[in-house]
N, C-alpha and C positions, 0 to 999 in steps of 0.2 A: 330615506328608508328607515323603518323601525327595525323589526327583526330581519325582514327581507326586503331588499330594494332591487327592482328590475327596470332597466331603461332599454328600450328597443327601438331601433330606427332602421328602416328599409327603404331604399330608393332604387328604382329600376328605370332606366332610360333605354328604350329600344327604338331605333329609327331605321327605316328603309327609304333611301333617297335615290332617284334616278333622273338624270338630265340627258336628253338626247337631241342632237341636231341631225336630221336624216333626210336624204333623198330616198324615199322608200322603194324597196324592191318587191319582188313577188313573195310576200311573206307567207301566204297561205296556199301557194301552188295552184292558184286559179287562173294564172296567165296575166293578171292585171299587175301593172308596175308603173312607176313614175317615169316620165320622160320630160327633159328640160333642154331647150335650145337657148344657149347663152348669147347668141348673135355677136360673137367675138368679144364679149365682155369678160371681166374677171368674175370668178365664182369662189365664194367663201362659204364653207360649211364648218361651223365652229360651235362647240359646246363648252360652256364654262360652268363649273360647279364648285362653290365655296361653302364649306359647312363648319360649324362649331357646335360641339356637344359637351355638356358639362354635367357632372353628377357630384353633389356634395352631401355628405351624411355625417351626423355627429350624434353621439349618445353619451350621457354622463350620469353616474349615480353615486351619491354619497350617503353613507350612514352616519348617524350621530348618536352619541350616548352609549351607555353600557350595553343596551339591548341590541345594538347593531350587530347582526350575526353574518348575514350573507348579502353581498352586493354583486349584481350581474349587469354589466353594461355591454349591450350587443349592437354592433353597427354593421350594416351590409350595404354596399353600393355596387350596382351592376350597370355598366354602360356598354351598349352594343350598337354599333353603327355599320350599316351595309350601304355603301355609296357606289353608284355606277355612273360613269360619264362616257358618252358615246358620240362620236362624230362619224357619220357613215354615208357612203353611197352604197345602197343596198344591192344584194344579189339581183342581177338582171336590170337594175335601174339604168336608164339611158341618159347620158349627158353629152351634148354635141356643141360644136363650135365655141369652145371655151378659150378665151384669150389666155387665162391662167387659172389654176385651181389651187385653193388652199383648203386642206382638210385637217382640222385641229381639234383636239380634246384636251382641255386644261382643267386641272382640279387642285384644290387646296383643302385639306381636311385637318381639323384640330379637335382632339378629344382629351378631356381631363376628368379624372376620377379621384376624389379626395375623401377619405373616410377616417374618422377619428372616434375613439371610444375610451372611456375611463371609469374606474371604480375606486372608491377610497372610503375609509372610515369603518369598514366592516371587518370582522375577524376573518372571513373568507371572501376574497374579491376575485372575480373572474371577468376578463375583458376579451371576448372574441371579436375581432375586427376583420372584415373581409372586403377587399376592393378588387373588382375584376373588370377589365376593359378588353373588349374584342372589337377590332376594326377590320372590316373586309372592304377593300377599295379596288375598283376596277376602272381603268381609264383606257379607252380604245379609239384609235383613229384608223378607219378601215375602208379601203376601196374594195368593195365586194366583187364576187365573181360575175362574169357576164360573157355572152357569146360574141359580143362586139367590143372591139378595143376602144379605150378612151383616148381620143386625140385632143391634145392641148397645144394651142399655137405657141404659147410661151412656156412658163415654168410650172411644174407640179411640185408642191411641197406638202408634207404631212407631218404633224408633230403631235405626239401624245406626251404630256408633261404633267406629272403629279407630285405633290408634296404632302406628306402626312406626318404629323407630330402627335404623339400619344404620351400622356403622363398619368401614372397611377401611383397614388400614395395611400398607405395604410399605417395608422399610428394608434397603438393601444398601450395604455398604462394602467397598472393595478397596484393597489396598496392595501395591505392588511396583514394579519398574522400569518395567514396562508394565502398567497396571491399567485395568480397565473395571468400574465400579460401576453396574450396570443394574437398575432397579426399575420394575415396572409394577403399579399398583393400580387396580382398577375396581370400581365399585358400580353395580348395576342394580336398580332397584326399580319394581315395577308394582303399584299399589294401586287397587283398585276397590271402592267402598263405595256401597251403594244401599238405599233404603227406598221401596218401591213398593206401590201398591194397583192390582190388576188385575182386580177384580170390583166390582159395585155394592155400596155400603156405606151403611148407615143407622145413624148413631150418635146417641144421644139427648142427649149432653152433651159434645160436643167431638171433633174429629178432628185428630190431629197426626202428621205424618211428618217425621223428621229424619235426615239423613245427614251424618256427620262423618268426615273423614279427615285425620289428623295424621301427616305423614311428615317425618323428619329424616335426612339422609344426610351422612356425612363420609368423604371419601377423602383420605388423606395418604400421599404417596410421597416417599421420600428416597433419593438415590443419591449416594455419595461415592467418589471415586477419587483416588489419588495417583499421578501419572505418566501420566495418560491421554493418548493421542495423537489428533490430529485425524483426521477422516474422510478416506478416500482420494478423490482428485479426478482427473479426466481432464485431457487436454492443454489443454482450454479453461477449466479451473478449476471445472468442475461436479462436485458430489459424485456418486459412483457407488456407491451402496449395493447390497449383494447383495440378491437377491430375497427378500422376506419379512422384511426388517429395518427397513423404514420404520415410523414411528410408527403410522400407520393400519393397516398390515399386522400389526404385532405385537399391537395392541389387538384386532383382529378374531380373530386366531388364538387368543389366550388366552380370549376370551369365548365363542367357538364351542366350545372345549374344555369350559368351565364349563357351558354350556347342555346339552351332550351328556351331562352326569352325571344329568340328570333329564328324562324325556320330557315332563313337563308344563311345563317351562321352555324347551323347544326352540324354540317359536315366538316367544319374546320378542325384540322389536327392540332392538338395542344400538347404533343409529345415533347418532353424535355429529357435531358440526361437523367438517369436515376440518381436519387439522393442517397449516395453510397460512397463510403470512403474507398480509397484505392485498394485494389486486390494485390497483395504482395506475394501471392502464390503463383501468379502468372508473370512471365518475363515480357518486357517491352519488345516491340518488333525490332528485329535485326540486332539484338543484343544477346550476349552469352551469359549464362548463369555463372556467378562467381564460383571459383573452385571450392572455397570454404564458405558456403552460403550459411547465413544464420539459421538456427533451428527454430526460431520463433516466427516463421512466416505465417501470415494470417490472411484469411479471406476477407474481402471488403465487407463492411458492415453497413446495413441500411440505417439511416437516421430515423429513429422512431419518435423522438420528441424534439420539437423546435419551437421556441417562442416566436421567432420571426421567420417567415417563409416568403421569399420573393422569387417570382418566375417570369421570364420574358421569352416569348417565342416570336420570331420574325421570319416571314416568308416575303422575299422581295424579288420581283422579276421584271425585267424590262426586255422587250423583244422588238427589233426592227427587222422586217423580212420582206423580201420579194418571193412570193410563193413558187413552189415547184412547177416547172414546165412553162412558165409565162415568157412572153416576149416583150421586152421593154427597150425604150430608147430615150436618151437625154438630149439628143440633138447636138448643138454646139456647146451645151452647158455641162456642168459637173453632175455625175451620178454619185449620190452620197447615201449610205445606209449606216446609221450610227445608233448605238444604245449606250445608256449610262445609268448606273445605279450608285446611289450614296446611301449606305445603311449605317446608322449610328444607334448604339444601344448601351444601356447600363442597367444592371440589377444590383441594388444595394439592400442588404438585410442586416439589421442591427438588433441584437438581443442583449438586454441589460438586466442584471439582477443584483439587488442589494439586500442583505439580511443580517440580523444580529446572530443568527444561528447557522443556517446553511443557505448559500446563494448559488443558484444554478441558472445559467444563461446559455442559450443555443440559437444559432442563426444559420440559415441555409439560403444560398443564392444560386439559382439555376437559370442558365441562359442557353437557348438553342436558336441558331440562325441558319437560314437556307436562302442563299442568294444565287440568282441566275441572271447573267447579263449576256444577251445574244444578239448579234448582228450578222445577217447572212443573206447572200444571194442564193436562193434555193437550187436544188439539183435540177438539171435539165433546162435552166433558164437561158434564154438567148438575149444578149445585149447587142443590139444591132448597131448602135452608134452612141458615142458619148465623148465628152472631153476627158478630163481626169476622172478616175474612179476611186472612191474612198469607202472602205468597209472597216468600221472601228467599233470596238467594245471596250468600255472603260468602267471598272468597278472600284469603289472605294468603301472601306469600312472604318468607322470611327475616325474620320478626318475632319469633321465639322468642329468649329471652335466657338460658335456663338448660338447654338440651337438649344432650346429649353434651358437657357441660362447656364449652359454647360460647355466646357471645352473637352470634347470627347477624346481629343488626342492625349489628354492627361488623366483620364479616368479608366477604371477597370470595367471590363465587359461583365464580369460577375464579381461582387465583393461581399464577403460575409464577415461581420465584425461582432464579436461577443465579449462582454465584460461582466465578470462576477466578483462581488465583494462579499465575503462571509465572515462572521465572527469566528465560527468554528471550522467550516469547510466551504471553499469557494471553487466552483467548477464552471468552466466556460468552454464551449465547443463551437467551431465554425467550419462550414463546408461551402466552398465555392466551386461550381462546375460550369464549364462552357463547352458546348458542342457546336462546331462551326463547319458548315458545308458551303463551298463557294465554287461556282463554275463561271468562267468568263470565256466567251468564244466569239471570234470574228472569223468568218469563213466565206470563201467562194466555193460552193459545194460541187460535188462530182457532176460531170456531164454538162457543165456550163460552157457555152460558146460565146466568147466576148470579142467583138471586132472581127475584122478579116485581114488577110495579108495585104490587100490593096487599100483598106481603110481601117487602120488600127485605131484603138482608143488612145487617150493620153497616158499619163502616169497612173499606175495602179498601185494603191497601198492597202494592205490588209494589216491592221494593228489591233492587238489585244493588250490592254494595260491594266494592271491590278496593283492596288496599294491598300494594305490592310494592317490594322493593329488589333489583335485579339489577346486579351489578358485576363487572368483570374488571380484573385488574392483572397486569402483567408487570414484573419487575425483573431487571436483569442488571448484575453488577459484575465488572470485570476489573482485576487489579492485576499489573503486570509489574515485578519488582524485581531488584536486583543489578547487577553490572557488565556482564552480558551482556544486560540489558534492551533489548528492541527494540520491542515493541508490546503494548498492552492494548486489547482490543476487546470492547465490551459492546453487544449488540443485544437489544431487547425489543419485543414486539408484544402489544397487548391488543385483542381484537375482541369486540364485543357485537352480537348479532343478536336482535331482539325483535319479537314480534307479540302484540298485546294487544287483546282485544275485551271490552267490558263492556256488557251489554244488560239493560235493564228494559223490558218491553213488555206491552201488552194487545193481543190479536188477532195474536199472533206467527205468522208464516208457517211452521208446523212442518215441512211437507214441502218447503219452499223452491221451490214451484211458481210463485211470482210472482202468484198469485191468492189472495184471502182469503175465507174463509167468514165470514158475519156473526157478530159477537160482541155479546152483550147482557148488560149488568151493571146491575142495580137495587140500589143501595146507598146508605147514608147519606152516604158520601163515597168518593172515589177518589184515591189518591196513587201516582204512578209515578216512581221516582227511581233513577238510575244515578250512582254516585259513585266517582271514582278519587282516592284520597288521596295527597297528596304526602308523601314522606319525605325526611329530610335525612341526608346522609352526609358525614363529615369526611374528605377525601382525605389520603393520606400527603404529607409535606412533603419538600423537598430534604434537610433534615437527617436524615430517616429513611433516605434512600438513601445519604447520606454515611456514616452510622453502619454501615450494612450493608456497604459496601465496605471501610471502614477497619478495622472491628472484626471483623465476622463472618467475612470471607474470610481475613484474615490469621491468625485464631486457630482455623481449622478443626483439629479433633482427630480423627485416624483410629485412635487406639489402642483 
């Protein structure tokens, strides 16, 4: 670039992908539907769907000579995937004389978005970098409704199994007399996995439903600037950002743009906890205000300017269910209804600033997760015969050790790191916020009739098991050096909000009416257990923070 250099790159990848294995039912209500006679043979209805989606974007601009005034490097990468995998015996479809039935939906999805941008050599350098990934994945194994029961001579098994890994990286660096290195990276994943029975089913030797959803998300954002200036302030010292420039506004704008690239992703919620420091005017639940409370209590402050913004939103649901009011039998075999979710996530935002005058760095990492793991025998179901009965729900968060080249057991759910080095003034600010909602339920719902006094089922176990590590960390380091050194200010906030419900129940109030239908179970034994497992985590030490300030900040390299 001479006086002005501009480099712009935009890549948008939007994919809608559907894989279906189907014994078709009456889809248009005209009375026509599929009918298949297996003549005693095995029946397998199976859908497999493996996808890989990658978006890579780079922009770089350099100005040379004394006339180089302005350099702008802009990079935007958007990656949207809507993937559907279905194995189904449709509503009303007839399947007769089956020796055994397997109904399976299997899916593996990988998405990567990598965006970089840089500017250098100009008096004013600006590097806006945006990377946004939205994954909407649905995997379903479904025995649809029908007026006639499905009779299976042997075993009936149905599995819905999905693995999704999503990686989003945004890296921006700017160098000039006045430089702004701004990067925003966001990952949104919506995963729904289900295995259901929605008609009467009589299996001679076992009935098994399993739903498994394994989701791993990584969002990494890095922004570096040499010579960045502080945000403008009014006469009272309050920051006065222009409309549309706050952290929450920027995040919403970019994600709305990404959702607009695919109509099937338009309704996806991208809500995260607000980018706001803790509010010290409110008391934490179940705690008393100190007798001599400090007089300088303050309301939480929205973060108006951040060089690095990282956001991750995960919706992960696995459901295995025998629908309300159905009659099922497993014969001499086991009746198993099981669901499992593995949800792994990390948001890392790093803001760096080095200046001979004033260095300002800010980083915000936001993570929101919504997990639901459900295994249930629906209300009013009749289990006429079975061997042992197992209903189990298992949920795990951040327990994977080798996914996306990361040991999630040792990483933070949200981590914000900022480092500033200034000759006169250095200011660094970090905010990490995690909002986590998790429900795990294994239940035999109200009104279920299982076995009889004369013909009880075997051992009945209802188990809900949950193991989670949810952690937030914010680190800020400021180093002011040289003869003009005046101040070094580092501020960091880590906020963790969590709701966790773990339920194992017999006679569960499915419609939440407050009244319960009678539930009867005739079995050799009954065990109901809900377990929440403790995990251990080694927190960072003061030495870690010291090394970050002394080594990492002073050795930042923007070449």
